[in-house]
C-alpha positions as CSV (number, residue, x, y, z in Angstrom):
1,M,0.0,0.0,-0.2
2,D,1.2,3.4,-0.8
3,D,2.6,4.9,2.6
4,Q,1.4,8.7,1.6
5,L,-2.2,7.2,1.5
6,W,-2.0,5.5,5.0
7,E,-0.4,8.4,6.3
8,R,-2.9,10.6,4.8
9,T,-5.8,8.6,6.0
10,L,-4.5,8.3,9.8
11,D,-4.4,12.3,9.5
12,A,-8.3,12.3,8.4
13,V,-8.8,9.8,11.3
14,K,-7.1,12.1,13.7
15,E,-9.2,15.0,13.3
16,Q,-12.3,12.6,14.2
17,V,-11.2,11.1,17.4
18,S,-9.6,12.1,20.7
19,V,-5.8,12.3,20.8
20,R,-5.9,9.5,23.3
21,V,-8.0,7.3,21.2
22,F,-5.8,7.8,18.5
23,D,-2.5,6.9,20.1
24,A,-4.2,4.1,22.1
25,W,-6.1,2.4,19.0
26,I,-5.3,4.0,15.5
27,K,-1.9,4.9,15.4
28,P,-0.1,1.2,16.1
29,L,-2.2,0.0,13.0
30,R,-0.3,-1.0,10.1
31,P,-1.2,-2.3,6.5
32,A,-0.4,-5.9,5.9
33,G,0.1,-5.2,2.1
34,P,-1.1,-3.4,-0.9
35,I,-4.7,-2.9,-1.8
36,T,-6.1,-5.7,-3.9
37,N,-9.4,-6.0,-5.3
38,S,-10.5,-3.0,-3.2
39,Q,-9.6,-4.5,-0.2
40,L,-7.2,-3.9,2.7
41,E,-5.7,-6.1,5.3
42,I,-4.7,-4.2,8.7
43,L,-2.5,-5.8,11.4
44,V,-3.3,-5.1,14.9
45,G,-1.4,-5.9,18.1
46,N,-3.4,-8.0,20.0
47,R,-6.7,-9.6,20.5
48,L,-8.3,-6.4,22.5
49,T,-7.3,-4.1,19.9
50,M,-9.1,-6.9,17.2
51,D,-12.1,-6.5,19.6
52,M,-12.3,-2.9,20.1
53,V,-11.0,-1.4,16.5
54,P,-13.4,-2.6,14.1
55,T,-16.5,-2.3,16.4
56,R,-15.7,1.1,17.3
57,Y,-13.6,2.9,14.9
58,G,-13.8,0.6,11.8
59,A,-16.4,2.8,10.2
60,I,-14.4,5.9,10.6
61,L,-11.1,4.0,9.3
62,E,-13.2,3.0,6.0
63,S,-14.8,6.6,5.5
64,C,-11.3,8.2,5.8
65,L,-9.4,5.8,3.5
66,A,-12.2,6.1,0.9
67,S,-12.4,10.1,1.1
68,E,-8.3,9.6,0.6
69,A,-8.4,7.2,-2.0
70,G,-11.3,8.5,-4.0
71,N,-13.1,4.9,-4.0
72,H,-14.7,2.7,-1.2
73,I,-12.0,0.4,0.2
74,R,-13.0,-2.8,2.4
75,I,-11.0,-3.0,5.7
76,S,-10.4,-6.5,7.3
77,Y,-8.1,-7.2,10.1
78,R,-6.0,-9.9,11.4
79,L,-3.5,-10.2,14.5
80,D,0.4,-9.3,13.7
81,P,2.4,-12.3,14.0
82,R,5.3,-10.5,14.7
83,E,3.7,-9.1,18.2
84,S,5.7,-10.9,20.7
85,E,3.6,-9.5,23.6
86,P,1.2,-12.3,24.2
87,A,-2.8,-11.1,24.6
88,R,-4.4,-11.1,28.0
89,P,-6.7,-14.2,28.4
90,E,-10.3,-13.3,28.4
91,Q,-12.2,-14.1,31.9
92,P,-14.9,-16.6,30.9
93,P,-18.3,-15.8,31.3
94,V,-19.7,-16.8,35.2
95,P,-23.2,-17.9,34.6
96,A,-25.6,-16.9,37.2
97,E,-26.1,-20.2,38.8
98,S,-22.3,-20.8,39.2
99,N,-22.2,-17.3,40.9
100,A,-24.6,-17.9,43.3
101,S,-22.8,-21.3,44.4
102,S,-19.4,-19.4,44.5
103,Q,-20.7,-17.2,46.8
104,A,-22.2,-19.6,49.0
105,A,-18.6,-21.2,49.1
106,N,-16.4,-18.2,49.8
107,P,-18.0,-16.4,52.6
108,S,-15.7,-13.6,52.3
109,A,-17.0,-12.7,48.9
110,R,-20.4,-13.1,50.2
111,E,-19.6,-10.5,53.2
112,S,-18.0,-8.0,50.8
113,D,-21.3,-7.8,48.5
114,A,-23.8,-5.3,48.9
115,S,-21.6,-3.1,51.2
116,G,-20.8,-5.5,53.9
117,Q,-24.6,-7.1,53.6
118,A,-24.8,-10.9,52.8
119,A,-25.7,-11.3,49.3
120,N,-29.1,-12.9,48.5
121,P,-29.0,-14.8,45.1
122,S,-32.9,-14.7,45.1
123,N,-33.6,-11.0,45.5
124,D,-34.0,-10.4,42.0
125,Q,-33.7,-6.4,42.5
126,A,-30.3,-6.5,44.2
127,A,-29.1,-9.0,41.5
128,T,-30.1,-6.1,38.5
129,T,-27.2,-3.9,39.9
130,R,-24.3,-6.8,39.5
131,I,-22.3,-6.6,36.4
132,T,-22.6,-10.5,35.6
133,S,-20.4,-11.5,32.5
134,R,-19.1,-9.9,29.3
135,K,-20.3,-10.9,25.8
136,T,-18.7,-10.4,22.9
137,S,-17.2,-6.9,23.0
138,P,-15.5,-5.8,26.0
139,N,-18.0,-2.8,26.1
140,V,-21.1,-4.3,26.3
141,L,-22.0,-5.1,30.2
142,E,-25.2,-6.5,31.6
143,G,-27.4,-5.4,34.6
144,T,-26.0,-1.9,34.7
145,G,-29.1,-0.1,32.7
146,L,-26.2,1.3,30.5
147,D,-26.3,1.9,26.7
148,A,-22.9,0.4,25.4
149,R,-23.0,3.0,22.6
150,F,-22.4,6.0,24.8
151,S,-18.7,6.3,25.5
152,F,-15.8,8.9,26.0
153,E,-14.5,7.8,22.5
154,S,-17.7,8.6,20.8
155,F,-18.2,12.0,22.4
156,V,-17.2,14.8,20.4
157,V,-15.3,17.5,22.7
158,G,-15.6,21.2,22.0
159,G,-15.5,24.3,23.8
160,C,-18.8,23.9,24.9
161,N,-18.3,20.5,26.7
162,Q,-14.5,20.6,27.6
163,F,-15.1,21.2,31.2
164,V,-17.8,18.5,31.5
165,H,-15.8,15.9,29.6
166,A,-12.7,16.4,31.8
167,A,-14.5,16.1,35.2
168,A,-16.8,13.0,34.0
169,E,-13.2,11.6,32.8
170,R,-11.7,12.1,36.4
171,V,-14.4,10.8,38.1
172,A,-14.5,7.7,36.0
173,E,-10.7,7.2,36.7
174,R,-11.3,7.8,40.5
175,P,-14.8,7.0,41.8
176,A,-15.8,8.8,44.6
177,Q,-12.5,10.1,45.1
178,A,-12.8,13.2,42.6
179,Y,-15.8,15.3,42.5
180,N,-18.5,13.7,44.6
181,P,-21.4,14.3,43.4
182,L,-21.0,15.3,39.9
183,F,-23.9,17.5,38.7
184,I,-24.4,17.9,35.1
185,H,-26.9,20.4,33.8
186,G,-27.8,21.8,30.4
187,G,-30.4,22.4,27.8
188,V,-32.4,19.2,26.3
189,G,-30.0,17.4,23.4
190,L,-26.8,18.9,24.5
191,G,-25.3,15.5,25.5
192,K,-25.7,15.3,29.0
193,T,-27.0,11.6,29.3
194,H,-24.3,10.5,27.0
195,I,-21.2,11.7,29.3
196,M,-23.3,10.4,32.2
197,Q,-23.0,6.7,30.9
198,A,-19.6,7.2,29.4
199,I,-18.9,7.3,33.1
200,G,-20.7,4.4,33.8
201,N,-19.1,2.6,30.8
202,R,-15.6,3.4,31.8
203,V,-16.1,2.3,35.1
204,A,-17.8,-1.0,34.4
205,Q,-15.1,-1.8,31.8
206,T,-12.0,-1.1,34.0
207,R,-13.5,-1.8,37.5
208,P,-15.6,-4.9,37.1
209,D,-15.2,-5.4,41.2
210,L,-17.8,-2.2,41.1
211,K,-21.4,-2.2,41.1
212,V,-22.6,0.2,38.4
213,L,-26.3,1.5,37.9
214,Y,-27.8,3.9,35.4
215,I,-31.7,5.0,36.1
216,S,-33.6,8.1,35.2
217,S,-35.6,9.8,38.2
218,E,-39.0,8.8,36.6
219,K,-38.0,5.1,36.8
220,F,-36.6,5.4,40.1
221,M,-40.1,6.9,41.1
222,T,-41.9,4.3,39.6
223,E,-39.9,1.4,41.0
224,M,-40.5,3.0,44.5
225,I,-44.1,3.0,44.0
226,H,-44.2,-0.2,42.7
227,S,-42.3,-1.9,45.9
228,L,-44.6,0.0,48.1
229,R,-47.9,-1.4,46.6
230,N,-46.1,-5.2,46.6
231,Q,-44.1,-4.5,50.1
232,G,-40.9,-4.8,48.6
233,I,-39.4,-1.5,50.0
234,M,-36.6,-3.2,51.5
235,G,-35.5,-5.0,48.4
236,F,-35.5,-1.5,46.3
237,K,-33.5,0.0,49.5
238,E,-31.1,-2.8,48.7
239,K,-30.9,-2.4,45.2
240,F,-30.0,1.2,45.4
241,R,-28.2,1.7,48.4
242,S,-25.5,-1.1,47.4
243,V,-24.4,0.2,44.5
244,N,-20.7,1.8,43.8
245,L,-21.6,4.2,41.3
246,L,-25.3,5.6,41.0
247,L,-26.1,7.5,38.1
248,V,-29.4,9.3,37.8
249,D,-30.7,11.2,34.8
250,D,-33.1,14.1,34.9
251,I,-32.9,14.6,38.5
252,Q,-35.5,17.8,38.4
253,F,-38.3,15.1,37.6
254,I,-38.7,14.5,41.5
255,A,-39.5,18.1,42.1
256,G,-42.9,18.5,43.8
257,K,-43.1,14.7,44.6
258,K,-42.5,14.4,48.4
259,A,-42.2,10.6,48.9
260,T,-39.8,10.1,46.2
261,Q,-37.5,12.9,47.4
262,E,-37.9,11.8,50.7
263,E,-36.5,8.1,49.4
264,F,-33.9,9.7,47.2
265,F,-32.4,11.8,50.0
266,H,-32.0,9.2,52.3
267,T,-30.8,6.6,49.2
268,F,-28.1,9.9,48.5
269,N,-27.1,9.8,52.1
270,A,-26.5,6.1,52.4
271,L,-24.5,6.2,49.2
272,Y,-22.4,9.0,50.3
273,E,-21.4,7.7,53.6
274,T,-20.0,4.6,52.2
275,N,-18.0,6.2,49.6
276,S,-20.1,5.4,46.9
277,Q,-20.0,7.9,43.7
278,I,-23.1,9.9,42.8
279,V,-23.6,11.4,39.3
280,L,-26.6,13.4,38.4
281,T,-27.8,15.2,35.4
282,S,-30.8,18.2,35.3
283,D,-32.0,20.5,32.8
284,S,-31.2,23.3,35.5
285,F,-28.9,24.3,38.0
286,P,-29.8,22.8,41.5
287,A,-30.8,26.6,42.7
288,D,-33.1,26.9,40.1
289,I,-34.8,23.7,40.2
290,E,-38.6,24.5,41.9
291,D,-40.0,22.5,44.1
292,L,-37.2,21.0,45.6
293,E,-36.7,20.2,49.3
294,E,-33.6,22.6,50.7
295,R,-31.9,19.6,52.0
296,L,-31.7,17.9,49.0
297,R,-31.0,20.8,46.9
298,S,-27.9,21.4,48.9
299,R,-26.9,17.7,48.7
300,L,-27.2,18.0,44.9
301,A,-24.9,21.0,44.9
302,M,-22.2,19.9,47.5
303,G,-19.7,18.4,45.0
304,L,-19.0,19.7,41.4
305,V,-21.5,21.4,39.4
306,A,-20.8,21.7,35.5
307,D,-22.8,22.8,32.7
308,I,-23.0,22.0,29.0
309,S,-23.6,24.8,26.5
310,P,-24.7,24.4,23.2
311,P,-22.1,23.5,20.7
312,E,-20.2,26.0,18.5
313,L,-20.0,25.5,14.9
314,E,-17.0,23.6,14.5
315,T,-18.4,20.8,17.2
316,R,-21.5,20.4,15.7
317,V,-19.7,19.9,12.2
318,A,-17.4,17.4,13.9
319,I,-20.7,15.6,15.6
320,L,-22.4,15.1,12.2
321,K,-18.9,13.7,10.6
322,Q,-18.5,11.6,13.4
323,K,-22.3,10.3,13.3
324,A,-21.6,9.8,9.5
325,A,-18.6,7.9,9.6
326,M,-20.0,5.6,12.1
327,V,-22.6,4.4,9.4
328,G,-19.8,4.3,6.9
329,M,-20.7,7.5,5.1
330,A,-18.2,10.0,4.1
331,L,-20.1,13.3,4.7
332,M,-19.0,16.3,1.9
333,D,-17.7,19.6,3.9
334,D,-20.1,21.6,2.6
335,V,-23.1,19.3,3.5
336,A,-21.7,19.2,7.2
337,F,-21.4,22.8,7.2
338,F,-24.8,23.6,5.8
339,L,-26.7,21.2,8.4
340,A,-24.6,22.6,11.2
341,D,-25.1,26.2,10.4
342,A,-29.2,25.3,10.1
343,I,-29.2,23.8,13.6
344,Q,-27.1,25.7,16.2
345,T,-28.7,24.6,19.6
346,N,-29.9,20.8,19.7
347,I,-27.5,17.8,18.9
348,R,-30.5,15.5,18.9
349,E,-32.1,17.4,16.1
350,L,-28.8,17.9,14.4
351,E,-28.5,14.0,14.7
352,G,-32.6,13.7,13.5
353,A,-31.7,16.0,10.6
354,L,-28.9,13.7,9.2
355,I,-30.8,10.5,9.5
356,R,-33.5,12.3,7.7
357,V,-31.3,13.1,5.0
358,T,-29.6,9.7,4.6
359,A,-33.0,7.8,4.7
360,Y,-34.3,10.1,2.0
361,A,-30.8,9.3,-0.1
362,S,-31.3,5.6,0.5
363,L,-34.7,5.3,-0.8
364,T,-34.4,7.9,-3.6
365,H,-31.1,6.2,-4.6
366,K,-29.5,9.8,-4.7
367,P,-26.1,10.7,-3.5
368,I,-26.5,13.2,-0.5
369,T,-25.5,16.6,-2.0
370,L,-26.4,19.7,-0.7
371,G,-29.4,20.2,-3.2
372,L,-30.4,17.0,-1.8
373,V,-30.3,18.3,1.7
374,K,-31.7,21.3,1.0
375,E,-34.7,19.8,-0.7
376,T,-35.3,17.3,2.2
377,L,-34.9,19.7,4.7
378,R,-36.2,22.6,3.5
379,D,-38.7,23.1,6.3
380,L,-36.0,23.3,8.9
381,V,-33.3,25.0,7.0
382,K,-35.1,27.9,5.6
383,G,-33.0,31.1,5.5
384,H,-29.9,29.3,5.8
385,D,-29.2,28.8,2.3
386,K,-26.0,30.8,1.8
387,I,-22.9,28.9,2.4
388,V,-20.0,31.0,3.7
389,T,-16.7,30.1,1.9
390,V,-13.4,31.1,2.3
391,D,-12.7,33.1,-0.9
392,H,-16.1,35.1,0.2
393,I,-14.9,35.7,3.9
394,Q,-11.5,36.9,2.4
395,K,-13.1,39.4,-0.2
396,T,-15.6,40.6,2.6
397,V,-12.8,41.4,4.9
398,A,-10.6,43.2,2.3
399,N,-13.5,45.5,1.4
400,Y,-14.6,46.1,5.2
401,Y,-10.9,47.1,5.9
402,K,-10.4,48.8,2.5
403,I,-7.6,46.7,1.2
404,R,-6.8,45.1,-1.6
405,L,-7.4,41.3,-1.7
406,A,-3.7,40.8,-2.9
407,D,-2.4,42.7,-0.1
408,L,-4.6,40.6,2.5
409,L,-3.2,37.6,1.1
410,S,0.7,39.0,0.8
411,D,3.5,38.9,3.1
412,R,3.3,42.3,4.2
413,R,3.4,42.4,8.1
414,T,2.4,46.0,8.9
415,R,-0.6,45.9,11.0
416,M,-2.7,47.5,8.1
417,Y,-2.6,44.4,6.5
418,S,-1.8,41.8,9.2
419,H,-4.7,42.6,11.5
420,P,-7.2,42.1,8.6
421,R,-5.3,39.0,7.7
422,Q,-5.7,37.4,11.3
423,V,-9.5,38.1,11.1
424,A,-10.1,36.8,8.0
425,M,-8.3,33.7,9.3
426,Y,-10.2,33.7,12.5
427,L,-13.5,34.1,10.5
428,C,-12.5,31.1,8.2
429,K,-12.0,28.9,11.3
430,Q,-15.3,29.9,12.9
431,L,-17.5,29.9,9.5
432,T,-16.4,27.0,7.6
433,S,-15.2,23.5,8.3
434,H,-11.5,23.6,6.8
435,S,-8.8,22.8,9.1
436,Y,-5.9,24.9,10.0
437,P,-3.5,23.5,7.1
438,Q,-6.3,24.0,4.8
439,I,-7.0,27.9,5.7
440,G,-3.1,28.2,5.5
441,Q,-3.3,27.2,1.8
442,H,-5.9,29.7,0.8
443,F,-3.7,32.4,2.6
444,G,-0.6,32.0,0.1
445,D,0.6,28.3,1.6
446,R,1.1,29.5,5.2
447,D,2.0,26.8,7.8
448,H,-0.9,25.8,9.9
449,T,0.9,27.3,13.1
450,T,0.2,30.9,11.5
451,V,-3.1,30.4,11.3
452,L,-3.1,28.8,14.8
453,H,-1.6,31.9,16.3
454,A,-4.1,34.1,14.3
455,V,-7.2,32.6,15.6
456,K,-5.8,32.8,19.2
457,T,-5.0,36.3,19.1
458,I,-8.2,37.4,17.8
459,D,-10.0,35.0,20.1
460,K,-8.0,36.7,23.2
461,K,-8.3,40.2,21.7
462,Q,-12.2,40.3,21.1
463,A,-12.8,39.7,24.6
464,E,-10.4,42.7,25.5
465,D,-11.2,45.1,22.8
466,P,-15.0,46.1,22.6
467,N,-14.1,47.8,19.1
468,L,-12.7,44.3,17.8
469,A,-15.8,43.0,19.2
470,E,-18.0,45.0,17.2
471,E,-15.9,44.6,14.0
472,L,-16.6,40.8,14.4
473,E,-20.1,41.4,14.8
474,S,-20.3,43.4,11.8
475,L,-18.2,41.2,9.6
476,L,-20.6,38.0,10.8
477,T,-23.8,39.7,10.0
478,M,-22.2,40.8,6.3
479,L,-21.3,37.4,5.5
480,R,-24.4,35.7,6.5
481,R,-26.4,38.1,4.9
């Protein structure tokens, strides 16, 4: 295989995954030989990588390879025979019956279960929180209420959620030792459930000795009512107070429900006293949740409170490209930018629009073009027909500052030209899906570090200089007119 093609493919993948994911899973891969009959075989170092890469990142790899090669190439995987390190043997699944009998034969195991209380194999509610076995993929775990698709690797990080992402990873690495409780709040469809379940999935994978349970507050209330009606409240208490990591979604739902608040308050205290991690999500800051008991409100805010904001354009584009890659589709830049610009606040709506477009394209057997997107989503994207290009930005900025376009693109370093040039580079990064190297090419083949410096400079100055902020606002209005 052409080494340059593989390097370009890796560079493309690197833009769609985190640095940690790229270094751990993608970078060690290497082609086994040339591309034959539109197929490429890739060598992997161990069985864990063999399990992880095809299921999680295979679609991204194929999409990026197809984009760079100009045609679809199917990727297959096999273990590298030169890899000297043996793969770690997987633990065989433990059937529920043998699990119960082994506990009976091992008093210490029985004592350590349920935070020091004797385990009861017949107690179905308590058993539902126990991680029992692993199936074909290391990220599929039973009995947690978690959706294995929600992981840190599939969560697109941007300025809107960087703080939450960092806090969540810290909690996953050190449950009950970093931030307890972790309270995540933000609007609908911004990724609160995703990042919460990512914590649960990471802990469930790396700490199989811990009990993990994810539940919505509505289901918590429903189960509590059911247990009261069927005289099973002790089983209910055992279920929720014996876990090591409790993740409760949409906690604002229990506002105004006194009995549910009372039970959750005592559950919270029991878990906190036994050094168990608690993670909560809400659409509001704790102090803004109405009809919530003050003592519970203070508990929710006693740890770290972090918010998720609506994603900026760059993050929305990255989300769209990742979602498309997961289904093996290479999304063109103009289409991704158009969708991201049309739907600016809600990630779920953004994903829904992409699903609608792909379904229409599949049913009509048409390629996904900008025209097809506009036709399919004409009710959603009305008023967003204009795509901002680098050329348009350059001409608009040159006219605004009353300089020639040739001077904007030249190497002249006086402030009369350098300032507009930096502004233009900044706007290109904000309003287009081009990477730093691609923007540099549009500005006389400048190095990507020059563009990066320009973006950081303008971003910092606009917060300090109200005149610059006004200039940027005026330019944005002109470009989107």
